[in-house]
N, C-alpha and C positions, 0 to 999 in steps of 0.2 A: 324285353318289354313286349307284352302281347299286343295284338292289334287293337283290342278294345281299350286297354289301358293307355294306348297312345292317343286315341281320340277322346277318351273320357278319363283323364288322369286322376281326378278326385270325384268319384261318383256321389258320395254323400254331400260334398260341398256343392256339387251341381244341383242336387235335389234341394238343398237348403236355399241356394240362390233363386231357384225357380219358385219355391214357396214364398220366399221373402218378397219377390217381385209381385206375386199375386196379392199379398197383404198390403204392399205399398200402394198399388194402384186401386185396391179395394174393388176389383172387378174379376169375375171368374168367367169371362167370355172366352170363346174359343181362340180369338185373336190374342188375348192377353196370356192365355195358357201357352200358346205356341211361342209367343215372344219370351215368356218366362223360361221355357225350356231351352229356347235358343240362347238366351243370355247365360243360363245355367251351364250350357255346354261350351259356349264361346269364351267366357271369362277364364275358367280354369285352363282350357286348352291354350289360350294365348299367353298365360302368365306362369304356367307350370315350370318353365325353365328357371325362373327367378326364385322359386320357393326352395327352402332348405329341405333336406331329406325328411322323410316322415318321422314324426316323434314316436318315441317308444312308450306307449301307454301300457303300463304293466298291470294295473289294478283298476278296472273301470268302475267297480261297485263303490269304492270310496269317493269317486267323482260325483255321484249323486248326493252324498252327504256334504261334500264340499259346496255344491251349488245351493243346497238348502241353508247351510251356514251363511253363504254369501247373500242369499235372498233375505234372511233374517237381519243380517248386518245392514243391508241397504235400507230396509224398513226402519230399523232403529235409528240409523244415522240420519235419515230424512227428518225424523221427529226431533232429534237433537239439533240438527242444523237449523231447522225452522224455528225452534225455540231460541237459539242463539241469535239468529238474524232479527227476529221480532223484538228481542230484548235490547238492552243497551249495548251499543257497539264498542264502547270503551272497555268492556269486559272481555272482548275477543283479543287473543294474542296469536295472530297468524305467524307462520314462519316456515322455514325449510328444515328438513331432517335428512340425514344421509343414512340410508339403510343398507347394511352389508348383506349381500346375497350369497347363499351357499348352494343354490340350485345349479346343476350342470346343464340340464336340457334347455336349449334355447326357447323352445315352445313353452316350457314351464315358466321360464323367466318372463316371457311375454304375457302369459296368463296371469302371473303374479302382478305385473305392472298394470295390466288391464283391470284386475280385481281391485287394486288400490284406487284406481281412477274411477271405477264404477261406484265405489262407496262414497256417498256425499260427504263433503268436507275435506277430502284428500284428492290430490292429483299427482300422478307420477310425471315428472317433467323431463327426466334424463336418466339413461342407463350408461354408466361408465364401464366399458368392457375391460379396461386395464385394471381398475381398482375393484371391479365386480360390486358396484354399489348403485343403488337407485337414489335419485334425488327426488324427494317427495315434498310437495307444498301442502301444508296442513292449515285449515281454517283456524283452529284453536289448539295450542299446545299447552298442556298442563305439565306433563312429565315425558320427556323425549324417550327415555329408556323404557318406560312402561308402554309407550306406543310401539316401539321397536319389538318388544317382547310379545305384544298382542298380535302384530302382523306375523311374527315368526310362528306363534302357536296356532293361530286361527287360519292362516293361509299358506305359509311356506312349508311347514312340516307336513300338512296333508298333501300338498303338491309333490313333495319329496317322496311320499309314500305312493302316490299315484303314478309318477313317471320314472322312478328309479328303483 
C-alpha cells in the first residue's frame, strides 16, 4: 500500500463526498470548500477498513447505458405510481416477491438492490445470503413472474455484463 493510498484510500469517493457536501450546503465559500474536502478525506480514511475489497468493474461503457435505462425507468415509474395513487386504492394489490439473484459480485448485488429501491413502487427489504434472494415489496403486482423477468433483463443481466 503506497503512502498516498493509505491517506486517501478512495480518491474518487473523496471527491464525490466533497462535491456532495458543497451541493448540500448550497454554498461555495472557502470555509465550506475546506470543510467538504476535509469530510471527503476523513470519512473514507476512517471507514476504509470496513469496506469489502474493490469491485471488479470489467466494462464501464455499458454502465452508462445502465444508468440511462434506470433514469428512464424512474421517470416512467413515477408517472405510473402517481396515476395509481391518485386513482382508486382498491385497485392496488401490494405484496412481496422473492427475487433469485444470480450475481456473484457483492457490489453488483448492492447496486441491484439499490436500483430496485430507487425505482418508485418497489423497495428491496432484505437480502438472504444463504438462499441468494432479494425480498422486494411492490406497490402493485399483476404478474410476479413478469416482474422477476423484467428485473432480470433490465437490471441484473446488464450488471452481470458490467461486473463479471
